[in-house]
C-alpha positions as CSV (number, residue, x, y, z in Angstrom):
1,M,0.0,0.0,0.0
2,S,1.5,3.4,-1.0
3,K,1.5,6.2,1.5
4,T,-1.1,8.1,-0.5
5,Q,-3.6,5.3,0.1
6,H,-3.6,5.7,3.8
7,K,-6.6,7.0,5.7
8,V,-6.5,9.8,8.3
9,N,-7.7,8.4,11.6
10,I,-9.2,10.8,14.1
11,I,-9.3,9.4,17.6
12,P,-11.1,11.5,20.3
13,L,-9.5,10.7,23.7
14,G,-11.7,13.2,25.6
15,G,-13.9,16.3,25.2
16,L,-16.7,14.9,23.0
17,G,-20.1,15.0,24.7
18,E,-18.5,16.2,27.9
19,I,-17.0,19.4,29.4
20,G,-13.4,18.8,30.0
21,K,-10.3,16.6,29.2
22,N,-10.2,17.7,25.6
23,M,-7.7,15.6,23.6
24,T,-7.7,14.4,20.0
25,A,-5.2,12.3,18.2
26,F,-4.8,12.5,14.4
27,R,-3.0,9.5,12.7
28,Y,-1.8,9.0,9.2
29,G,0.2,5.9,8.6
30,D,2.9,5.8,11.3
31,D,2.6,9.4,12.3
32,I,0.4,10.7,15.2
33,I,-0.1,14.3,16.4
34,L,-2.1,15.3,19.4
35,V,-4.3,18.4,19.8
36,D,-4.7,19.5,23.4
37,A,-4.5,17.5,26.6
38,G,-7.0,18.8,29.1
39,L,-8.4,17.7,32.5
40,M,-11.8,17.6,34.0
41,F,-12.8,18.2,37.6
42,P,-14.4,15.3,39.3
43,E,-18.2,14.8,39.6
44,E,-19.9,14.7,43.0
45,D,-19.8,10.9,43.1
46,M,-16.0,10.7,42.4
47,L,-15.0,10.6,46.0
48,G,-11.2,10.9,46.6
49,I,-10.5,12.0,43.1
50,D,-8.8,15.3,42.5
51,L,-8.6,15.4,38.7
52,V,-9.8,13.4,35.7
53,I,-7.4,13.1,32.7
54,P,-7.9,11.4,29.4
55,D,-7.1,7.7,29.0
56,I,-3.8,7.6,26.9
57,T,-3.5,3.9,26.7
58,Y,-3.8,4.0,22.9
59,L,-1.0,6.6,22.7
60,L,1.3,4.6,25.0
61,E,0.8,1.5,22.8
62,N,1.9,3.7,19.8
63,K,4.4,5.8,21.6
64,D,7.0,5.8,18.9
65,K,4.5,7.2,16.4
66,V,3.6,10.3,18.4
67,K,5.4,13.3,16.7
68,A,4.1,16.4,18.4
69,I,1.4,18.0,20.6
70,F,-0.4,21.2,19.6
71,L,-2.3,23.4,22.0
72,T,-5.3,25.6,21.0
73,H,-5.4,27.8,24.2
74,G,-4.5,27.9,27.9
75,H,-7.7,26.7,29.6
76,E,-7.3,23.8,32.1
77,D,-9.7,21.6,30.1
78,H,-7.2,21.9,27.2
79,I,-3.8,21.9,28.9
80,G,-4.3,20.5,32.4
81,A,-3.3,16.9,31.7
82,L,0.0,17.9,30.1
83,P,2.1,17.6,33.3
84,Y,1.1,13.9,33.2
85,V,1.2,13.4,29.5
86,M,4.6,15.1,29.0
87,K,6.2,12.7,31.5
88,Q,5.4,9.9,29.0
89,F,6.2,11.5,25.7
90,D,9.4,13.3,24.7
91,V,8.0,15.3,21.8
92,P,7.7,19.0,21.0
93,V,4.8,20.9,22.4
94,Y,3.6,23.9,20.4
95,G,1.4,26.7,21.7
96,T,1.1,30.5,21.8
97,A,3.1,32.6,24.3
98,L,0.4,32.9,26.9
99,T,-0.7,29.3,26.6
100,L,2.8,28.1,27.2
101,G,3.4,30.7,29.9
102,I,0.4,29.2,31.9
103,L,1.5,25.7,31.0
104,Q,5.1,26.2,32.2
105,G,3.8,27.2,35.6
106,R,1.8,23.9,35.8
107,L,4.8,21.9,34.7
108,K,7.1,23.5,37.3
109,E,4.6,22.6,40.0
110,N,4.8,19.0,38.9
111,G,8.5,18.8,38.4
112,V,8.3,18.4,34.6
113,S,10.8,20.1,32.2
114,S,9.5,22.7,29.8
115,E,12.4,22.4,27.4
116,N,10.1,20.7,24.7
117,C,7.8,23.8,24.7
118,H,7.9,25.9,21.5
119,V,6.1,29.2,21.0
120,I,4.2,29.7,17.8
121,K,2.0,32.5,16.6
122,P,-0.8,32.9,14.0
123,G,0.6,32.5,10.5
124,D,3.4,30.2,11.5
125,R,3.9,26.8,9.9
126,V,5.1,23.6,11.5
127,V,5.7,20.1,10.0
128,A,5.2,17.1,12.2
129,G,5.6,13.8,10.4
130,A,3.1,13.6,7.5
131,F,1.2,16.6,8.9
132,K,1.7,20.3,8.0
133,L,0.1,22.7,10.4
134,G,-0.9,26.4,10.1
135,F,-2.3,28.5,13.0
136,I,-5.2,31.0,12.8
137,R,-6.1,33.6,15.4
138,V,-9.5,33.3,17.0
139,N,-11.2,35.1,19.9
140,H,-12.1,33.3,23.1
141,S,-12.4,34.1,26.8
142,I,-8.7,33.8,27.1
143,P,-6.2,35.6,24.9
144,D,-3.9,33.9,22.4
145,A,-6.4,31.3,21.3
146,I,-5.8,29.7,17.9
147,A,-7.5,27.4,15.4
148,L,-5.4,24.8,13.5
149,A,-5.2,24.1,9.8
150,I,-4.0,20.5,9.6
151,R,-2.8,19.6,6.1
152,T,-2.7,15.9,5.5
153,P,-1.7,13.9,2.4
154,I,-5.4,13.3,1.6
155,G,-6.9,16.7,2.4
156,L,-7.2,19.7,4.8
157,I,-8.7,19.5,8.3
158,I,-9.7,22.7,10.1
159,H,-9.8,22.4,13.9
160,T,-11.3,25.6,15.3
161,G,-10.4,25.1,19.0
162,D,-12.7,27.0,21.3
163,F,-13.9,30.4,19.9
164,K,-16.4,33.2,19.9
165,F,-17.0,35.8,17.2
166,D,-16.2,39.1,18.9
167,Q,-16.1,42.0,16.5
168,T,-14.7,44.4,19.2
169,P,-12.4,42.3,21.3
170,V,-10.7,44.1,24.3
171,D,-7.2,43.6,22.8
172,G,-8.2,44.5,19.3
173,Q,-7.1,41.1,18.0
174,V,-10.0,40.1,15.8
175,T,-10.6,36.5,14.6
176,E,-8.8,36.0,11.2
177,F,-12.0,35.5,9.2
178,N,-10.0,36.1,6.0
179,R,-7.8,33.1,6.7
180,F,-10.8,30.8,7.3
181,A,-12.2,32.1,4.0
182,E,-9.0,31.4,2.1
183,Y,-9.0,27.8,3.4
184,G,-12.6,27.5,2.5
185,D,-11.9,28.6,-1.1
186,E,-9.1,26.0,-1.2
187,G,-11.4,23.2,-0.1
188,V,-11.7,21.6,3.3
189,L,-11.9,17.8,3.9
190,L,-13.2,18.1,7.4
191,L,-14.3,20.9,9.8
192,M,-14.0,20.2,13.5
193,A,-15.8,23.1,15.2
194,D,-16.5,24.2,18.8
195,S,-20.2,23.6,19.3
196,T,-20.7,25.0,22.9
197,N,-24.1,26.7,23.1
198,A,-24.6,26.1,19.3
199,E,-28.2,25.1,20.0
200,R,-29.0,28.3,21.7
201,P,-30.4,31.1,19.5
202,G,-28.7,34.5,19.2
203,F,-25.1,35.4,19.7
204,T,-22.7,36.2,22.5
205,P,-22.2,39.9,23.1
206,S,-18.7,41.4,22.9
207,E,-16.6,41.2,26.0
208,K,-16.4,45.0,25.9
209,M,-20.0,45.2,27.2
210,V,-18.8,43.7,30.5
211,G,-16.3,46.6,30.7
212,Q,-19.2,49.1,30.4
213,T,-21.0,47.3,33.2
214,F,-17.9,47.5,35.4
215,D,-17.6,51.2,34.7
216,D,-21.2,51.8,35.7
217,E,-20.8,49.9,39.0
218,F,-17.5,51.4,39.9
219,R,-18.8,54.9,39.3
220,Y,-21.4,54.7,42.1
221,A,-19.8,52.2,44.5
222,K,-19.1,53.7,47.9
223,N,-17.2,50.9,49.6
224,R,-14.9,47.9,48.8
225,I,-15.6,46.2,45.4
226,I,-15.1,42.5,45.1
227,V,-15.2,40.9,41.6
228,A,-15.2,37.1,41.0
229,T,-14.1,35.9,37.6
230,F,-12.2,33.0,35.9
231,S,-8.5,33.6,36.4
232,S,-7.9,32.8,32.7
233,N,-10.3,35.6,31.6
234,V,-7.4,38.1,31.2
235,H,-9.5,40.5,29.1
236,R,-12.1,40.8,31.9
237,I,-9.3,41.3,34.4
238,Q,-7.9,44.1,32.2
239,Q,-11.3,45.8,32.2
240,I,-11.5,45.6,36.0
241,V,-8.1,47.1,36.3
242,D,-9.0,49.9,33.8
243,S,-12.1,50.8,35.8
244,A,-10.1,50.7,39.0
245,V,-7.6,53.1,37.6
246,R,-10.3,55.4,36.2
247,Y,-11.9,55.7,39.7
248,K,-8.6,55.8,41.6
249,R,-8.8,52.4,43.3
250,K,-6.0,50.0,44.2
251,V,-6.3,46.4,43.0
252,A,-5.5,43.3,45.1
253,V,-5.7,39.7,43.8
254,I,-6.7,36.6,45.7
255,G,-6.4,32.9,44.7
256,R,-3.4,30.9,43.6
257,S,-4.5,30.5,40.0
258,M,-5.5,34.2,39.8
259,V,-2.2,35.4,41.2
260,N,-0.3,33.1,38.8
261,V,-2.2,34.1,35.7
262,V,-2.1,37.8,36.5
263,N,1.7,37.7,37.1
264,I,2.3,35.7,33.8
265,S,0.0,38.0,31.8
266,I,1.8,41.1,33.1
267,E,5.2,39.6,32.4
268,L,4.2,38.7,28.8
269,G,2.5,41.9,28.1
270,Y,-1.1,40.6,27.9
271,L,-2.2,42.5,31.0
272,K,-1.4,46.2,31.3
273,V,-1.4,47.5,34.9
274,P,0.0,51.0,35.7
275,E,2.7,51.0,38.3
276,G,1.4,51.3,41.9
277,V,-2.1,50.1,41.1
278,L,-1.6,46.4,42.1
279,I,-1.1,45.8,45.8
280,D,-0.7,42.8,48.0
281,I,-3.9,41.6,49.8
282,D,-2.2,42.3,53.1
283,E,-1.8,46.0,52.1
284,T,-5.6,46.6,51.7
285,S,-5.9,47.5,55.4
286,N,-3.8,50.6,54.6
287,Y,-6.5,52.1,52.5
288,Q,-10.2,53.1,52.9
289,P,-12.7,50.5,51.6
290,S,-13.7,53.0,48.8
291,Q,-10.1,52.8,47.5
292,I,-10.0,49.1,47.0
293,V,-10.9,46.5,44.4
294,I,-10.4,42.8,45.1
295,I,-10.3,40.3,42.2
296,T,-10.8,36.7,43.2
297,T,-11.2,33.4,41.4
298,G,-14.8,32.8,40.4
299,S,-16.8,29.9,39.1
300,Q,-18.8,29.4,35.9
301,G,-22.4,30.6,36.0
302,R,-25.2,28.4,34.5
């Protein structure tokens, strides 16, 4: 059988019909690439279990065929299993700067080397075995999210990752609709698209609408303000900071994941905080309640 006669096998190892542990293997002949490696938090009946990760038995049985891991964005349900997966596979891991910045913190906590991590950006090209990949910027509730254009010997696969269509994103980085259109004109063998809330009518408003709400609330608040949000929603944190600066409040951050993401985002330039605005939580007692905003880790509303 010649190589051009091979089929592309797509093996979902998690994330289909469930929220969490997203992981998909693509195989052509003797070459396998992985997209994401996430975790899921335990259900109420999973007593004594801290985290749920994908079953990678198939990958271990084909360990020599795994060529690379590609990450769509930095949410836990897409990167949380990597500290465990990367102990088993000595292959390159590709992701955008913020995605890898968050991942490297997780790897360090688990004593795993990050030397296999490689930063990519939209427009880059990577070859992994029989696969040639391109990366497309998309909007999501975390910056630096990408879709994948996976070119195989038998056709093009588009994997959107998680996305939302936001015409006015906080950072001004709009989804690259033109790139999707170009791939569409070329011809796509398979589209693998995020389907979260696809059955609900309407559309998701721009993240900037939340910033307007913050501004309205901050303008009239007389005492301490506490905002709960996902630690990964850097754009929302940015808007909280912007409103705090506008109304001359100091910002303190609570929660391990929140502190980590804020520090990484500032370091990499994804979160812009004027000097002197961010204070330690222990310093809040030095200010009047009307001078303080506290940002803490929140949970997803239903």
